[in-house]
N, C-alpha and C positions, 0 to 999 in steps of 0.2 A: 845860865848855866852851859850850854852848847858852844859856847865861843869857844871854851875852853877843849873844845873838840874837833873846831871846826876844821882842822888837817886830816880827820876821820869821818867827817858827815858830809854827806850830799845829799839834797835834795828840801822839800816844804817840811818841817816841823807840825807835828799838827794830824798827820797823814795816818789812817788805822794802822798799818803794817810798817815795820821796822824788817826789813832784809839787810839781814849782815853775813858779812863774809871775812876772810882774811884779806883777800885783793879783790879787786872790784873785779863781777862775773863778768859771763859773757853777753851781750847787746841777746844772743837768743835766749839765754835763762832769765833776763831783766825783762824779755818781750810775755814771754809765757809765766812768769809772777805776775808782769802787769795785763794780760789775757785774762787767765784766772781769776784776780781780784775784780777786774772790770763784771767779769762772769757771776760773781758772788755779790755784786750788786756796790760793790765799793766804787765804781768808775774810773778811770782813765791815769796815771799817776798817781794809786793809791798808796805807795808806800816811800819812805824815807829809805837814804840807806848808808849803812855803816860799814868799816871794814876794820880791822886790828891793829892792821896795817895803816899807816896815811896813804892818800890818795897819788898825792906824788914823790912816788918815792925816790924821787931824783935830789928833792928837798933832802934839806941838813935834818939830820935823824928820822928820815924818810924809812929808817930799816928799825925802829924801836916799837915794837909794839905796845898796846894798850895792855897791863896789869887788869888783875883780875877783880882789883878796887876799881881801878879808874873805866873796865867796860860796865860793872854794876852803874856809879853813877851816869853814866853815855845812855844805856838804857831807859834809865827810871828818868831822867832830865829830856827823852823824848817822849815816855808814857804809852807805847803803843798799844792796841788794844791785841797783838799778834806778834808774832814773831817770825821769819823765815830766816833761817841757817843755811847757807849755799855750799859750802864746803865744810869739814871733819875737824880743820881745826880751828874754826868758828863756834861749831858746836861744842867742841872743849873748852875754848875760853868761856864760853856762855855757862858752861857748868862748874869749867871753877870761880866764876863770878860769882853765881847764886847757889855755887858748892850743892852741887845737885849731881846724879849721876846717869846724865843724858845718853843717849844712845844715836848715831846717824845712821838714816832712814828709816826714820820713825815720828810720828806725831806723840803729841806731848803737852805738858804745861809745863810753864814756867811763869814759879811765882804767880801765879792764876791765871796768865795768859796762855791757849793756845797756841801750839809751837811746832811747825812741823823744819825737822834736822836734816839736811840732805849732806852725804858724804861727798858729792861731787855733782854737784846737778849740772854744770855745765857736760860732763861725759855723759849725763842722762841727754841730754839734748838731740845726743849725735845719730841716737836709734831712734823707731817707731817704739820699739820695746822700754826705752828709755822713758821714752816721752807719755808712755802709758804708767810708768811705774809712779816718774814725776807726777801726774795726773792724780791718783791714785791718793797719794801724801797731802797734795795740795785738797783735795776735794775734802778732807778732817775739819778744814777751816771753817770760822761758821758764816753763813749767808748775813746779808743786811737787809 
């Protein structure tokens, strides 16, 4: 099933977390997520990353986002224990896929899974106060 989404997914499937973004987040954001999941007992590289737009935007069809049904299939194919949306566009797309009213900058549950939804995680990484807000939300995820 995931072969259908090869242009949208990177990382080893079978990891406990799915990091969902419209476009690939910054290395700083990915590093913060990686360190948080490691601190929660999941080890390093404990997430698979997916984007709603193809990872290679220069490729043919690189501007075609996943629709709600395709995103639902992608998430269910990955079958993560938890979901982290790094931007508002991804949170909105996830809400459409699961027919749920999801609020950015909150911790919630999506189809029974713990989820953290950021409006702009990359921007939060620019200041100490932003990093503290991000950490506060990430701490809501389950420990191993």
